[in-house]
Structures are given as C-alpha cells and as structure tokens.
NURODO-568391 format. One record per atom (N, C-alpha, C): atom name; residue in one letter; y negated, z negated, x; chain. Coordinates in steps of 0.02 Angstrom, whole numbers. Example, Ala and Ser with C-alpha at 12.3 -4.5 7.8 and 13.67 -1.06 7.14 Angstrom:
<sites>
+----+---+--------+--------+--------+---+
:  a : r :     py :     pz :     px : c :
+----+---+--------+--------+--------+---+
:  N : A :    284 :   -390 :    660 : A :
: CA : A :    225 :   -390 :    615 : A :
:  C : A :    165 :   -390 :    660 : A :
:  N : S :    112 :   -354 :    642 : A :
: CA : S :     53 :   -357 :    684 : A :
:  C : S :     -2 :   -394 :    645 : A :
+----+---+--------+--------+--------+---+
</sites>
This chain:
<sites>
+----+---+--------+--------+--------+---+
:  a : r :     py :     pz :     px : c :
+----+---+--------+--------+--------+---+
:  N : M :    749 :    -81 :    925 : A :
: CA : M :    695 :    -80 :    972 : A :
:  C : M :    714 :    -35 :   1030 : A :
:  N : N :    678 :     17 :   1038 : A :
: CA : N :    691 :     64 :   1093 : A :
:  C : N :    640 :     53 :   1148 : A :
:  N : L :    664 :     35 :   1207 : A :
: CA : L :    620 :     25 :   1264 : A :
:  C : L :    616 :     89 :   1304 : A :
:  N : K :    555 :    113 :   1315 : A :
: CA : K :    546 :    175 :   1352 : A :
:  C : K :    552 :    165 :   1427 : A :
:  N : R :    533 :    106 :   1450 : A :
: CA : R :    534 :     92 :   1522 : A :
:  C : R :    581 :     34 :   1535 : A :
:  N : N :    599 :     27 :   1597 : A :
: CA : N :    640 :    -30 :   1617 : A :
:  C : N :    592 :    -88 :   1630 : A :
:  N : I :    593 :   -137 :   1587 : A :
: CA : I :    550 :   -195 :   1594 : A :
:  C : I :    592 :   -252 :   1622 : A :
:  N : G :    570 :   -281 :   1676 : A :
: CA : G :    608 :   -335 :   1706 : A :
:  C : G :    612 :   -395 :   1661 : A :
:  N : D :    661 :   -437 :   1674 : A :
: CA : D :    669 :   -496 :   1632 : A :
:  C : D :    646 :   -560 :   1668 : A :
:  N : N :    612 :   -552 :   1724 : A :
: CA : N :    585 :   -609 :   1761 : A :
:  C : N :    511 :   -615 :   1751 : A :
:  N : T :    486 :   -675 :   1760 : A :
: CA : T :    415 :   -687 :   1756 : A :
:  C : T :    382 :   -661 :   1819 : A :
:  N : V :    325 :   -627 :   1809 : A :
: CA : V :    289 :   -598 :   1864 : A :
:  C : V :    218 :   -626 :   1865 : A :
:  N : T :    192 :   -642 :   1924 : A :
: CA : T :    123 :   -663 :   1929 : A :
:  C : T :     78 :   -603 :   1918 : A :
:  N : R :     30 :   -611 :   1874 : A :
: CA : R :    -14 :   -555 :   1857 : A :
:  C : R :    -86 :   -571 :   1875 : A :
:  N : N :   -123 :   -520 :   1892 : A :
: CA : N :   -193 :   -527 :   1909 : A :
:  C : N :   -233 :   -531 :   1843 : A :
:  N : L :   -267 :   -586 :   1832 : A :
: CA : L :   -305 :   -595 :   1770 : A :
:  C : L :   -361 :   -544 :   1763 : A :
:  N : C :   -389 :   -523 :   1818 : A :
: CA : C :   -443 :   -472 :   1815 : A :
:  C : C :   -416 :   -406 :   1788 : A :
:  N : D :   -355 :   -389 :   1807 : A :
: CA : D :   -325 :   -327 :   1781 : A :
:  C : D :   -311 :   -332 :   1706 : A :
:  N : L :   -290 :   -390 :   1683 : A :
: CA : L :   -278 :   -399 :   1612 : A :
:  C : L :   -343 :   -400 :   1572 : A :
:  N : A :   -396 :   -423 :   1602 : A :
: CA : A :   -460 :   -428 :   1567 : A :
:  C : A :   -499 :   -362 :   1566 : A :
:  N : K :   -482 :   -315 :   1609 : A :
: CA : K :   -521 :   -252 :   1613 : A :
:  C : K :   -526 :   -214 :   1547 : A :
:  N : P :   -473 :   -202 :   1510 : A :
: CA : P :   -479 :   -162 :   1449 : A :
:  C : P :   -526 :   -191 :   1397 : A :
:  N : T :   -528 :   -257 :   1392 : A :
: CA : T :   -569 :   -289 :   1340 : A :
:  C : T :   -633 :   -319 :   1367 : A :
:  N : G :   -634 :   -333 :   1431 : A :
: CA : G :   -692 :   -366 :   1461 : A :
:  C : G :   -688 :   -442 :   1455 : A :
:  N : N :   -635 :   -467 :   1426 : A :
: CA : N :   -628 :   -539 :   1415 : A :
:  C : N :   -554 :   -556 :   1416 : A :
:  N : I :   -536 :   -602 :   1460 : A :
: CA : I :   -465 :   -620 :   1467 : A :
:  C : I :   -437 :   -650 :   1403 : A :
:  N : Y :   -479 :   -687 :   1366 : A :
: CA : Y :   -455 :   -720 :   1305 : A :
:  C : Y :   -440 :   -669 :   1251 : A :
:  N : E :   -481 :   -617 :   1246 : A :
: CA : E :   -467 :   -564 :   1197 : A :
:  C : E :   -402 :   -528 :   1215 : A :
:  N : S :   -393 :   -516 :   1280 : A :
: CA : S :   -331 :   -483 :   1303 : A :
:  C : S :   -270 :   -524 :   1286 : A :
:  N : V :   -275 :   -590 :   1297 : A :
: CA : V :   -218 :   -634 :   1283 : A :
:  C : V :   -203 :   -635 :   1208 : A :
:  N : V :   -254 :   -636 :   1167 : A :
: CA : V :   -244 :   -636 :   1094 : A :
:  C : V :   -210 :   -571 :   1072 : A :
:  N : I :   -232 :   -515 :   1099 : A :
: CA : I :   -202 :   -451 :   1083 : A :
:  C : I :   -129 :   -450 :   1103 : A :
:  N : I :   -114 :   -473 :   1163 : A :
: CA : I :    -45 :   -475 :   1188 : A :
:  C : I :     -3 :   -522 :   1145 : A :
:  N : A :    -31 :   -579 :   1127 : A :
: CA : A :      6 :   -628 :   1086 : A :
:  C : A :     22 :   -600 :   1017 : A :
:  N : K :    -26 :   -566 :    986 : A :
: CA : K :    -13 :   -538 :    920 : A :
:  C : K :     40 :   -483 :    924 : A :
:  N : R :     37 :   -441 :    975 : A :
: CA : R :     87 :   -389 :    983 : A :
:  C : R :    155 :   -419 :    997 : A :
:  N : S :    156 :   -472 :   1037 : A :
: CA : S :    219 :   -506 :   1052 : A :
:  C : S :    251 :   -533 :    988 : A :
:  N : N :    211 :   -561 :    943 : A :
: CA : N :    237 :   -585 :    879 : A :
:  C : N :    265 :   -528 :    837 : A :
:  N : Q :    232 :   -470 :    838 : A :
: CA : Q :    257 :   -412 :    802 : A :
:  C : Q :    324 :   -389 :    829 : A :
:  N : I :    329 :   -387 :    895 : A :
: CA : I :    391 :   -365 :    927 : A :
:  C : I :    448 :   -414 :    911 : A :
:  N : A :    433 :   -479 :    915 : A :
: CA : A :    484 :   -529 :    900 : A :
:  C : A :    509 :   -523 :    828 : A :
:  N : A :    463 :   -509 :    782 : A :
: CA : A :    482 :   -501 :    712 : A :
:  C : A :    525 :   -438 :    703 : A :
:  N : E :    507 :   -384 :    737 : A :
: CA : E :    547 :   -322 :    734 : A :
:  C : E :    618 :   -333 :    760 : A :
:  N : I :    623 :   -367 :    817 : A :
: CA : I :    688 :   -380 :    847 : A :
:  C : I :    730 :   -424 :    801 : A :
:  N : K :    699 :   -476 :    774 : A :
: CA : K :    735 :   -521 :    729 : A :
:  C : K :    760 :   -484 :    667 : A :
:  N : Q :    718 :   -442 :    639 : A :
: CA : Q :    737 :   -404 :    579 : A :
:  C : Q :    794 :   -356 :    595 : A :
:  N : E :    790 :   -323 :    652 : A :
: CA : E :    841 :   -275 :    673 : A :
:  C : E :    908 :   -311 :    685 : A :
:  N : L :    906 :   -368 :    719 : A :
: CA : L :    966 :   -407 :    733 : A :
:  C : L :    997 :   -433 :    669 : A :
:  N : S :    956 :   -459 :    624 : A :
: CA : S :    981 :   -485 :    561 : A :
:  C : S :   1015 :   -431 :    520 : A :
:  N : A :    986 :   -371 :    520 : A :
: CA : A :   1016 :   -315 :    483 : A :
:  C : A :   1084 :   -296 :    512 : A :
:  N : K :   1089 :   -296 :    578 : A :
: CA : K :   1153 :   -278 :    609 : A :
:  C : K :   1206 :   -332 :    598 : A :
:  N : L :   1185 :   -395 :    601 : A :
: CA : L :   1233 :   -450 :    591 : A :
:  C : L :   1251 :   -458 :    518 : A :
:  N : A :   1209 :   -435 :    472 : A :
: CA : A :   1224 :   -440 :    401 : A :
:  C : A :   1284 :   -397 :    382 : A :
:  N : E :   1297 :   -346 :    421 : A :
: CA : E :   1356 :   -303 :    409 : A :
:  C : E :   1421 :   -343 :    416 : A :
:  N : F :   1419 :   -396 :    456 : A :
: CA : F :   1479 :   -435 :    470 : A :
:  C : F :   1485 :   -496 :    426 : A :
:  N : S :   1434 :   -512 :    387 : A :
: CA : S :   1436 :   -573 :    348 : A :
:  C : S :   1486 :   -566 :    290 : A :
:  N : N :   1519 :   -621 :    277 : A :
: CA : N :   1568 :   -624 :    223 : A :
:  C : N :   1552 :   -687 :    183 : A :
:  N : T :   1534 :   -679 :    120 : A :
: CA : T :   1513 :   -736 :     80 : A :
:  C : T :   1571 :   -782 :     63 : A :
:  N : A :   1632 :   -760 :     69 : A :
: CA : A :   1690 :   -801 :     52 : A :
:  C : A :   1714 :   -844 :    110 : A :
:  N : D :   1681 :   -839 :    168 : A :
: CA : D :   1703 :   -878 :    226 : A :
:  C : D :   1693 :   -952 :    215 : A :
:  N : T :   1742 :   -989 :    234 : A :
: CA : T :   1735 :  -1062 :    239 : A :
:  C : T :   1742 :  -1079 :    312 : A :
:  N : L :   1736 :  -1142 :    328 : A :
: CA : L :   1740 :  -1163 :    397 : A :
:  C : L :   1808 :  -1145 :    428 : A :
:  N : E :   1861 :  -1150 :    390 : A :
: CA : E :   1928 :  -1136 :    416 : A :
:  C : E :   1940 :  -1061 :    423 : A :
:  N : E :   1906 :  -1020 :    383 : A :
: CA : E :   1919 :   -948 :    383 : A :
:  C : E :   1875 :   -910 :    433 : A :
:  N : T :   1830 :   -943 :    466 : A :
: CA : T :   1786 :   -910 :    513 : A :
:  C : T :   1825 :   -888 :    574 : A :
:  N : F :   1814 :   -826 :    596 : A :
: CA : F :   1847 :   -801 :    655 : A :
:  C : F :   1797 :   -762 :    698 : A :
:  N : E :   1815 :   -751 :    760 : A :
: CA : E :   1771 :   -715 :    806 : A :
:  C : E :   1776 :   -641 :    793 : A :
:  N : N :   1720 :   -609 :    790 : A :
: CA : N :   1717 :   -537 :    783 : A :
:  C : N :   1688 :   -509 :    848 : A :
:  N : R :   1727 :   -470 :    883 : A :
: CA : R :   1707 :   -445 :    949 : A :
:  C : R :   1643 :   -403 :    946 : A :
:  N : E :   1636 :   -361 :    896 : A :
: CA : E :   1577 :   -319 :    890 : A :
:  C : E :   1515 :   -362 :    879 : A :
:  N : Q :   1521 :   -413 :    839 : A :
: CA : Q :   1465 :   -458 :    826 : A :
:  C : Q :   1443 :   -494 :    890 : A :
:  N : I :   1491 :   -514 :    930 : A :
: CA : I :   1476 :   -547 :    993 : A :
:  C : I :   1440 :   -499 :   1040 : A :
:  N : E :   1463 :   -437 :   1043 : A :
: CA : E :   1431 :   -387 :   1087 : A :
:  C : E :   1359 :   -373 :   1065 : A :
:  N : I :   1348 :   -368 :   1000 : A :
: CA : I :   1280 :   -357 :    975 : A :
:  C : I :   1235 :   -416 :    994 : A :
:  N : S :   1259 :   -476 :    986 : A :
: CA : S :   1220 :   -535 :   1004 : A :
:  C : S :   1204 :   -537 :   1078 : A :
:  N : K :   1253 :   -520 :   1120 : A :
: CA : K :   1242 :   -519 :   1192 : A :
:  C : K :   1190 :   -467 :   1211 : A :
:  N : Y :   1191 :   -408 :   1177 : A :
: CA : Y :   1142 :   -356 :   1192 : A :
:  C : Y :   1071 :   -382 :   1179 : A :
:  N : Y :   1061 :   -415 :   1122 : A :
: CA : Y :    995 :   -439 :   1105 : A :
:  C : Y :    973 :   -498 :   1149 : A :
:  N : E :   1021 :   -536 :   1174 : A :
: CA : E :   1004 :   -590 :   1220 : A :
:  C : E :    979 :   -563 :   1287 : A :
:  N : K :   1004 :   -504 :   1307 : A :
: CA : K :    986 :   -475 :   1371 : A :
:  C : K :    920 :   -436 :   1370 : A :
:  N : L :    894 :   -423 :   1310 : A :
: CA : L :    830 :   -387 :   1305 : A :
:  C : L :    774 :   -428 :   1337 : A :
:  N : P :    724 :   -395 :   1364 : A :
: CA : P :    667 :   -432 :   1391 : A :
:  C : P :    631 :   -470 :   1334 : A :
:  N : K :    599 :   -524 :   1351 : A :
: CA : K :    563 :   -564 :   1302 : A :
:  C : K :    506 :   -523 :   1272 : A :
:  N : P :    490 :   -536 :   1209 : A :
: CA : P :    436 :   -499 :   1176 : A :
:  C : P :    369 :   -502 :   1213 : A :
:  N : T :    356 :   -558 :   1246 : A :
: CA : T :    294 :   -564 :   1283 : A :
:  C : T :    291 :   -515 :   1341 : A :
:  N : L :    347 :   -507 :   1376 : A :
: CA : L :    349 :   -460 :   1432 : A :
:  C : L :    340 :   -388 :   1408 : A :
:  N : I :    370 :   -372 :   1351 : A :
: CA : I :    362 :   -305 :   1322 : A :
:  C : I :    290 :   -293 :   1303 : A :
:  N : A :    258 :   -343 :   1271 : A :
: CA : A :    189 :   -337 :   1249 : A :
:  C : A :    141 :   -329 :   1309 : A :
:  N : I :    153 :   -366 :   1362 : A :
: CA : I :    110 :   -360 :   1422 : A :
:  C : I :    118 :   -290 :   1451 : A :
:  N : D :    179 :   -265 :   1455 : A :
: CA : D :    191 :   -198 :   1481 : A :
:  C : D :    156 :   -146 :   1439 : A :
:  N : E :    161 :   -152 :   1373 : A :
: CA : E :    126 :   -105 :   1329 : A :
:  C : E :     51 :   -109 :   1338 : A :
:  N : F :     24 :   -169 :   1345 : A :
: CA : F :    -48 :   -178 :   1354 : A :
:  C : F :    -71 :   -146 :   1419 : A :
:  N : Q :    -33 :   -155 :   1472 : A :
: CA : Q :    -52 :   -127 :   1537 : A :
:  C : Q :    -48 :    -51 :   1538 : A :
:  N : H :     -7 :    -22 :   1494 : A :
: CA : H :      0 :     50 :   1491 : A :
:  C : H :    -39 :     80 :   1433 : A :
:  N : N :    -87 :     43 :   1406 : A :
: CA : N :   -131 :     65 :   1351 : A :
:  C : N :    -92 :     91 :   1291 : A :
:  N : E :    -39 :     58 :   1272 : A :
: CA : E :      2 :     79 :   1215 : A :
:  C : E :    -11 :     36 :   1153 : A :
:  N : I :    -58 :    -10 :   1158 : A :
: CA : I :    -73 :    -54 :   1101 : A :
:  C : I :   -141 :    -32 :   1074 : A :
:  N : Y :   -142 :    -18 :   1009 : A :
: CA : Y :   -205 :     -2 :    976 : A :
:  C : Y :   -236 :    -66 :    951 : A :
:  N : Y :   -298 :    -77 :    969 : A :
: CA : Y :   -335 :   -135 :    944 : A :
:  C : Y :   -407 :   -115 :    934 : A :
:  N : R :   -442 :   -153 :    893 : A :
: CA : R :   -512 :   -139 :    881 : A :
:  C : R :   -549 :   -205 :    875 : A :
:  N : T :   -613 :   -203 :    890 : A :
: CA : T :   -654 :   -262 :    884 : A :
:  C : T :   -700 :   -255 :    824 : A :
:  N : V :   -713 :   -310 :    791 : A :
: CA : V :   -755 :   -309 :    732 : A :
:  C : V :   -825 :   -330 :    752 : A :
:  N : D :   -874 :   -289 :    733 : A :
: CA : D :   -944 :   -306 :    747 : A :
:  C : D :   -969 :   -353 :    693 : A :
:  N : N :   -994 :   -411 :    714 : A :
: CA : N :  -1019 :   -460 :    667 : A :
:  C : N :  -1095 :   -456 :    660 : A :
:  N : K :  -1121 :   -397 :    652 : A :
: CA : K :  -1194 :   -388 :    647 : A :
:  C : K :  -1216 :   -386 :    576 : A :
+----+---+--------+--------+--------+---+
</sites>
C-alpha cells in the first residue's frame, strides 16, 4: 500500500456537510467510504500476509519457534499505518474514489 499523502493517525472531527457535498446525501457518502475502507483493509491484509508468508516454516513446533527481527519490523510497519477508514475518508475528500449511482427507473 503506497500512501501518496501523509495521513494522520488521529481521529479528526469532520464537517458532515463537506462529506455530503459530492453525493448530496451523507448516508451515500458513508457507504462509499465504508466500502472503500473494506477494500483497503483487504489489500493491506493480503500484502501483510504475503510478506509474512516468506518467514513461515511448516516444520516449526512450539519449542522451535524463534523471533525473527525482520518479521517484527514488518509487523510494526503495518501497525503504524493509518487505519483504512482514515485513508478512505482522505481519498473521498480528494475525489480519488470512483463511484456511480444506479438509476432505478
């Protein structure tokens, strides 16, 4: 996951009117953000699993398990990433999320 901007890791109070402007409805905006957040979380999980799979050893038993410094560093990096929801909100506010509405006519 490559972040283009520096996204803070703290919760920020947001103006609901600003979030509702692109869609005209706050609930639609929240659904779009939630779906994108789920996509980001899945991408991060897949990426982390792939990196940690390099270190897995099928012959390990409880007694043979040892600390791998690189594995710990990778885990710490992913723990420090901003939450998927914050990334999705930032993308939504910068018009980086493609969405469409379905006409039920």
